[in-house]
C-alpha positions as CSV (number, residue, x, y, z in Angstrom):
1,X,-122.8,33.1,-24.1
2,X,-125.8,35.2,-24.8
3,X,-127.1,37.4,-22.0
4,X,-130.6,35.9,-21.9
5,X,-129.1,32.4,-21.6
6,X,-126.8,33.6,-18.8
7,X,-129.7,35.2,-16.9
8,X,-131.8,32.0,-17.3
9,X,-128.9,29.8,-16.1
10,X,-128.6,32.1,-13.0
11,X,-132.3,31.6,-12.3
12,X,-133.7,34.9,-13.7
13,X,-136.5,35.4,-16.2
14,X,-134.8,37.7,-18.8
15,X,-136.3,41.1,-19.4
16,X,-135.0,44.5,-20.6
17,X,-134.1,45.7,-17.2
18,X,-132.1,42.6,-16.3
19,X,-130.4,42.5,-19.7
20,X,-129.3,46.1,-19.2
21,X,-128.1,45.4,-15.7
22,X,-126.1,42.4,-17.0
23,X,-124.6,44.5,-19.7
24,X,-123.4,47.0,-17.1
25,X,-122.0,44.2,-14.9
26,X,-120.1,42.8,-17.9
27,X,-118.6,46.2,-18.8
28,X,-117.6,46.7,-15.1
29,X,-116.0,43.3,-14.6
30,X,-112.4,43.4,-15.9
31,X,-111.5,40.5,-18.2
32,X,-115.1,39.3,-18.2
33,X,-114.8,37.3,-21.4
34,X,-111.9,35.3,-19.7
35,X,-114.0,34.3,-16.6
36,X,-117.6,34.2,-17.8
37,X,-117.6,30.4,-18.1
38,X,-115.9,30.0,-14.7
39,X,-118.6,32.2,-13.1
40,X,-121.3,29.9,-14.4
41,X,-119.4,26.8,-13.3
42,X,-119.0,28.3,-9.8
43,X,-122.7,29.0,-9.7
44,X,-123.4,25.3,-10.4
45,X,-120.9,24.1,-7.8
46,X,-122.2,26.3,-5.1
47,X,-125.9,25.1,-5.4
48,X,-125.2,22.1,-3.1
49,X,-124.0,24.5,-0.4
50,X,-127.1,26.7,-0.6
51,X,-125.1,29.4,-2.2
52,X,-125.2,31.0,-5.7
53,X,-124.0,33.7,-8.1
54,X,-126.5,36.6,-8.7
55,X,-126.6,40.1,-10.1
56,X,-126.0,42.7,-7.4
57,X,-128.7,45.2,-6.9
58,X,-126.4,47.8,-5.3
59,X,-123.2,47.5,-7.4
60,X,-122.5,46.7,-11.1
61,X,-120.9,43.3,-10.2
62,X,-121.9,39.7,-9.9
63,X,-122.3,38.7,-6.3
64,X,-121.8,35.4,-4.6
65,X,-124.3,34.9,-1.8
66,X,-123.9,32.1,0.8
67,X,-127.1,31.2,2.6
68,X,-126.0,27.8,4.0
69,X,-127.9,26.4,6.9
70,X,-124.9,25.2,8.9
71,X,-121.4,26.6,9.6
72,X,-119.8,23.6,8.0
73,X,-121.7,24.0,4.8
74,X,-121.0,27.7,4.8
75,X,-117.3,27.0,5.3
76,X,-117.3,24.6,2.3
77,X,-118.9,27.3,0.2
78,X,-116.3,29.9,1.3
79,X,-113.6,27.4,0.4
80,X,-115.1,26.9,-3.1
81,X,-115.1,30.7,-3.6
82,X,-111.4,30.8,-2.5
83,X,-110.4,28.0,-4.9
84,X,-112.3,29.6,-7.7
85,X,-110.6,32.9,-7.1
86,X,-107.1,31.4,-6.9
87,X,-107.4,28.9,-9.7
88,X,-108.8,31.3,-12.3
89,X,-107.1,34.5,-11.0
90,X,-110.5,36.1,-10.3
91,X,-110.5,39.0,-7.8
92,X,-113.3,38.8,-5.3
93,X,-114.2,41.1,-2.5
94,X,-115.9,39.9,0.7
95,X,-118.6,42.2,2.0
96,X,-117.9,43.1,5.6
97,X,-120.3,41.3,8.1
98,X,-122.1,39.5,5.3
99,X,-121.9,36.1,3.6
100,X,-121.5,37.8,0.3
101,X,-118.6,38.4,-2.2
102,X,-118.4,40.6,-5.3
103,X,-116.7,39.3,-8.4
104,X,-114.5,42.2,-9.5
105,X,-112.8,40.6,-12.4
106,X,-109.8,38.9,-13.9
107,X,-106.5,39.7,-12.2
108,X,-104.0,40.3,-14.9
């Protein structure tokens, strides 16, 4: 998938800064080529739970942000992240005291 298409699918308007940031994230995400499609699928599945995949501003990783309005919907989003991680062998790291995960990469 081309970077500009990926940015668009994630809800960004592609520009040079975002393309550069995405390139750094790709390089920093181990096994990125194996999980790229799954990341986009997760983004689509999380939308109903008021959650999404985005580019992290503070680290060179994709982040999963859960902004659900109720604890039940948030729990459903967390379960989707766990299933995604286990099914596709993707290492994620939960940010302490936040409803956020970082996608670290494919677990070999």
